[in-house]
N, C-alpha and C positions, 0 to 999 in steps of 0.2 A: 776602397774598392776591393772586392774579393776576387779571387782567381776565376770564379765562374761568371762574373759580370762581363757582359759582352761589349759594354760601352759605358761612358760616364753617365749617359742618360739612363741606361738600365740600372746602374748603381744608385743613382739619385731616386728613381722610382721605388726600387727595393727598399732603400733606407727610409723613405717617407712612409712606406707601408709598415715597416717594422717599428719605426720610432713613434709615429703618430696615428697609425691605423688608416692611412689614406687608402681608399679603394681606387686603385689605379685603373680599373676598368671604367671609371666614371669621368676620367680626365683625358684631355688631348694636349700633348706637348706642342707648344706653339713657338718655342725658341729657346735660345741659350744666352746667358749674359757672359761677361768677361770672367775668365778664370781668375781666382784671387788666392794668393799665398798668404797664409796666416802664420807669422813667425812664432807667436806664443805657443801654438799647438803643433807647429811644423806640418800642417795640413795644407794641401792645395784644394780649394773648393771650386766646383764646376756648377754654377747656378743654372737650374733648368726652370723655364717658365711654362706653366700649364694653365689650361682654361677648362671650365665646366659650366654647364647650365643647371646641373643637378645639385640638389642640396647635399652637402657633405657633413659627415660626422667624424669626430676624431677621438682617439683614446690614446693617451700618452703611455709609452712604456716607461714605468717609473725608474728603471735602471739607466735610462738614457735621457729622459726629458722631465724637467721639473715643472714646466707650465706651458700650455698652449695658449697663444693669443690669436684670436681671429678678429678681423676688423674690416670695415669697408675700404676698398682701395682708395677712395677719396681722402682717407685719413693721411695719406702720404703725398697726394697730388698737388695740394695748394702750394703757392710760391713761398709762403711763410712757415711751412711745416717742418723744414729741416732747421734745427735749432743749434745754437752754439753756447755752451756754458761749461763751467768747471765740473768735474766728476770725481768724487772720492771713491777710489777703487777699494781701499782698505785704510784703516787708521794710519796716518802718517804718509799716505800716498794719494795725492790729489793731482789729477791730470787737468791741465789748463786748456780752455777753448776747445772742448770736445764737440765735434759735430754729432748730432743725434736726432732721433725722433722721440716724441713723447706719445706713446700708443697705450691706451688703457692705463694711464698713470704709470707706465713702465718706461724707464730710460733705455732706449734701444740704440746701441752705439757699436763701435768697432766694425767687424766684418759684416754683421747683419745690417747695420745702418748703411754701409757702403753698397751692399747688394741692393737694398731697398732704394737708395738714392739713384743707382744706375737704372733700376726698373722705372722709377719716377721719370728720369730723363728720357728714356725710350718712349714711355707712354705719353709724355708731353709732346713728342714729335708726331705721334700717330693721330691721324684725323679720323675720329669716330663719327659715323653718320648719325 
């Protein structure tokens, strides 16, 4: 968060615009998820949920983002889509029984998987007509 950010929401939108080129004029913020402290980076993350009917395009800032993955929300909604397996972080360090999603052949784990799983749980409770 920068000193000029007026809220966590303003910060998240600014960062999304800077890091992946999100046109924040095309989205509507619909909610917030649980803040999450990440011990490895010493950051507190405040997840923001937004919605749009407009097609979006993204452009990664190469100094901050290695890859952008887009996927249909259904890819995380099924009951069997949160997986558990071992994950080799680096040679000589394998974490056991790591909860994760497999999205576009990418092992999505850690804070990102925790945030996606909370979003999944919230959406599972919502009745969509």
